[in-house]
Each structure stands twice: as structure tokens, then as C-alpha cells.
N, C-alpha and C positions, 0 to 999 in steps of 0.2 A: 506165279506170283509170289512175293513173301511181304509180310508185314512189316518188315525192317528195312528203312531204305539206306542208311548208314549205320554202322557199330563199330566204334573204335574201343579199343581195350590197351592202354600203357603206351599209346602211338606216341613215335617220336622222330622226328627229322633232323639229321645234323648236316651241316654244310660245312665240310673241311674245318679247319684249326685256323687260329688266328695267335701270333705269337705275341705274348705279353710284353710289355717296355722291362728293360733291363731294372732290377731293384736288388738290394741287398740279397744275395743268397742267389742270384743268376736269374736268367731268363726262362721262361717256360711256356708250353703251347696251351691256348685256351681253347674248348671246345666250344664252338657257336651252334645252338641249338635254335632252329626256327620253332620248333614244337617238342614238348617234352612231358611226358606221362599224361596224355590225353585220352580221357575214356566218356564214353557220351554213347548214346544210342537215338537216332532219329526215326520215328515211325514214318511209315510211308504216308503219300498223300497229305502231307504238310506242307506249307509254305514258310520255311525258316530262314530268317536273318542271322548272319555270320556278323557280328560286329566286334570291334576291338580298333584300339590306336594302330597309326602307322606303325610297321614292323612287328605287329604282334604275331603274325602266323596264318591269318586269314588266307592270302593267296596260296601259301604252302599247302595246307588242309584241303583247299579247293583241288590243287593241281595233285595232289595223293589221291582225291577220290575219284579223280577222272582218268586215274592210271600213268600219268605222265612223269610222277616219282615214286620211287620206292621208299618205304619206311625204313628208318636206321633202326629202331627199335619197336616192338608191340607190333600189333595188328589191326587191320582195317579190312572191313566187310563192307561190298557195296552191293544191294539187291541181293542180298544172300551168297556172293561170292568175292574172290578177290578181286580187286578193282579193275584189273588186264581182262579178266573174264566177262565183264558186263559192258564193255564198250559200246558194242551195237544198240545197249537200251540206255545209253547215256548220252545226253547233250551237254555241252560245254561252251561257255564263251569266256574267252581269257581277258583279262583287264586292256591289253593293246589291241585285241581285236585282229589277228593276224589274217589277211586275205591276200590273195596273189594280186599284186597292184596293176598288172600288164591284162587281167581278165575284164571283160566289161561285166555288168550287174548279172544280164541274161545268161552269160558264159558261167558265171560263178552259181548260178542256180542250177544250171545243167550240170554243174560238175557236183553239185549236193546230192542230185537226183541219181546219176551215174554210182554214187559211193552208197546210197542207201536205197538199193532197189527195192528192198521188202517193206520198208517203213515211209518212204518219203510221201508228202502230202503236198503235191506242186500248188494246188489250189491256193491254200495257205499260206506259202513261200512267195507268190506272185500278190497275194492280197496285202501282206505286211510290207512288201516294198512299194506298190501301187500308193498305198496309203501314206505313204513319205513323199509322195511326187516324183520319185526317182526315174529318170530315164533308163530303160533297160540297156540301152547301146552306150551309155557312160563308163568309161573305165573306173575301176575302183580306186586307181591313183589320182583322180579327180574330185573324189567324194570328199566331205567335209568329216570330220570325225564323228557327229552325230548319224551322218547318213551311213558310213561304214559300221555304225552300231548297229542301224537298224538292218543291214545285210547280213550281218553276222547272226542277228536274233532269229532272222528270217530261215537261216540253215539250221539253226538249233531247234527251231520251233516244228520247221516242216520235216524233221526227223521223227516227230511223235515219241519222244523219250518217255521213260518212265521215269527218269530222273533226271533233272535239268540243273545244271552247276553254272553259275552265272558269278563272275568275280567283278565287282563294280561295274554292272552293265550299263549304269543309267547315267555315269560321270559326266559324258559328253553329250549329253541331251539338253535340249531347252525343257523350262517347264512343261510347256504344252506337248511335247513330245515325250517326256517322260511319264506325265500323266496316261497318255495314249497306250505307249508301251507297258505300263504295269496293268492298263486294262486288258491288254491282248494276255498278258502271263497269267493274270487270275482267271481268265475264261478258259483258258488251257488247264490251268488246275482244276477247275471246276468241272469242264467237260472231260475230261480223260483222267482226272485223278492222278495228274502229274505231281510227283513231290519235287518242289523247287527249292534249291540251296543258293541264296543270294548274300554277298556282301556289299554294305553300302554304308556310307557316312550319313545318310540322310533319313533321322531319326522319323521325321513325320510320314514318309514315303513307307518306312517298316511298319509302323503302328497301324497303319490304315490297311496294310496288306499281308501281314506274315502273322501267323498263328504259334509260332514256336521260334526259341530263342538260344542261340550259342555265343555266349559271348567270351573272348579270347583275350587275354592280355598275359604279356611276357612268356609266350609261347605255351601257356596251358589253359586249359580251361576254368572258367571263371564262374560261369552261369550255363545251365542246359536244362530245358524243359518248356513246356506250353508256356506261353506268356501270360495268359491269364493266371494260371499255377503260380507263377512266379510273383506276379503282382499281388494275389491273393496272399502270399506268403508272408509280405512286408508291409510296414504301416509308417506314414510318414506323421511325425511328432510335432506338436509345438508345446513348448512349456516355459515355465519360468527357468531362469540362469541358475546352475549348478542343481538342475532337478538330477536326483538319482535315477538310471534308466535301468539297473539292476532289477530282474533277472535276464533282460532282454538283450539279444544281440546286437549291437550296435555296428551298423555298416558305416554308418558316417555322421558326426555330428558337428553343430556351429553354434556359437554362442556371439548373439548381436546385440550389444547392450545388455538390457535384462531379459532377453528372448534366447532361449536355445531352440533350433530346430534338428531333426534328427530323422534318419532313416533307420528302421531296425526291423529286426527279424522278431514277432513276439514270441516269448515262452511262456505265454498264459496271459490272461485277463489284463487290459491296458487300463492304467489309473483312469478313474472317471472324469477328472478335471483338466486332463490332457486334451488339447485340441488334438484330434486324430483323423486321419482320412487316408485313403488308399492313394499309392504313388502313380503319377505317370509313368510310361515306358522309359522317356528321357530322363526323369528323375533317378529311376532305379538305375540307368545305364551309366549317368554320370556320377552317382555316387560310388558304384564298385570301380568305375575309371581312375577316379580323385583318389581312391583309397585302396593300392593295390597289395595291402595285408588284410582287406578285409576276408574273413573266411567264406566258404562256398556253403551253401545249405546243404543238408543231406539230401541224396539223390531222390526224386519223386518217384512213385512206385511205376510212373510212365517211363520215366530214363531208365530204370533197370529192367523192366518188363522183355 
């Protein structure tokens, strides 16, 4: 066992080249980077939210960690080894949940058992499927998107992975099913110490379940660390318009009438007559996403350890 689930150093992934349009001086090839210069460390045993706008590189990062893609530059270690060497210890659910459409639910679970003879928990897989009222004889192609998600998650969880990688796993589940499946995931993390890395756009879902954050924007890591530490390192401020916020680092500020509101990283005591408070996770994320130029805070001790 290792105390680090995933560690990236200057990680980058390029997908071919795109030819730029003709301009004075001629056309040229433009490199297309899904990820570039990403460095972070995720301690083992955490439930990590991977957040960012569409096209930010979240799915690419998860596919790299699953060993399905190779880095173009930099390094990536998963459970202390290159990703390809950790596949037996890693569970992965892709965004499109690829399953064999001609198989039945029962046949799909038997296939999972045959491929994971040393780690397979048949009772867990059958329980997750049964909780969704799925007919074991139903063929995968007849299932709804949410039902296929449940089958895919049953395969990943029954493998009893040390690291579970989930790319938008709940996107096609209804609210009740999403709540139930999040409960299953949190029980897995609590009982087995499973590290879970999950991309999602549902901030409330992340806030209730995750304790670590990886915010990706423009193919780069914007924030990384324990959520409680990141929230504690920022402050939400309300003050009169034209208030000078120096020497604090301003992530985002807005002025409405006579009122200024801002999210800052304090560089010392805050002025006593300001109205201040901790941000919510949603406020923190939206402030960084709305301001791509916001600087990233210095890595925490946990991030570097």
C-alpha cells in the first residue's frame, strides 16, 4: 500500500495538431493540448472531485490515470507505479459507460467475475443491480442510460479497487438514484479506504461527498488540495465600493452600486469594518472559473508531501 493515490509532475497530453487559418506570413500547425504542465498529489483514502468547464481536460486526466492514454510529457504515478502497472487495483467508469449490448445483466456480471477472479465481490455486484430493480435477464441494449450506469458501477465496485476513477458517473441518473449511488460510493470509501476520483458538474453533490478538490481549467491545474484547507485559505468580503484590497490577493471582485464584493486570499488580517466570511465551495469554484487569470495559491504541505 502507498500513501499516494495519484501523483503528476508536469503532466501533459497532446492530441495531434490543428492547422491554423491562413494569415499574413502563411499558415502554421497549432498544437492542441488537452493537459499541460499539470502537477499535483492526491493522498490515498480521499474522495476527490475533479471540476472544470467542458473541454478543460478532466476526462483526459482520468483516462491517463486509468492507463488508457499515455502522457505526451511529464510523469504520472498511480498507486506508486506507472498507470499500466496498477490496472488490477483500479476501477474505472467512463462517461459513456461502454458495455457489451448483446449480453444480459447477469452475463455482464459473470464476465466481471471471470476477469477479476482474485478480487471479485459477487454479492456486492448483485446487490447494486438488485437495488435498481434490474432484471438479470435483460439485455444491456434494452436498459436506460441510468440503468447502464448502475451496471457499470456494479462492475467497478465489485472489483474492490484501491482507486476508483469515475468520469461524470451520475450524469444520467435521476436525483433519487444519484443519492442512492453516492451513498454506495461513500460506504465503499469508508469501509475499504478506497480512493475515489470523480468528475462532476453538480457542486452540491461534490460538497456533500468529497474532501479533496482538483480544479482544472484550460488544461492546467488551477487548484489542488483538501477542500477544508482551500476554503480556509480564502475569504468572502463585502465592503464599500472602491475599497482598496491590497495586500490581499484578489481572485474575483465585483462592484454593484455602492457595494464591493470579492473573494480574496488574505495576506494578513482583514480590515475590521469589512463584512467577511468563508466562501462556500460553489463560490470558490465559480470565482476561479470566471477569472481564468486568477493565480493559484501556493501548494499546501499536503499537496507537496
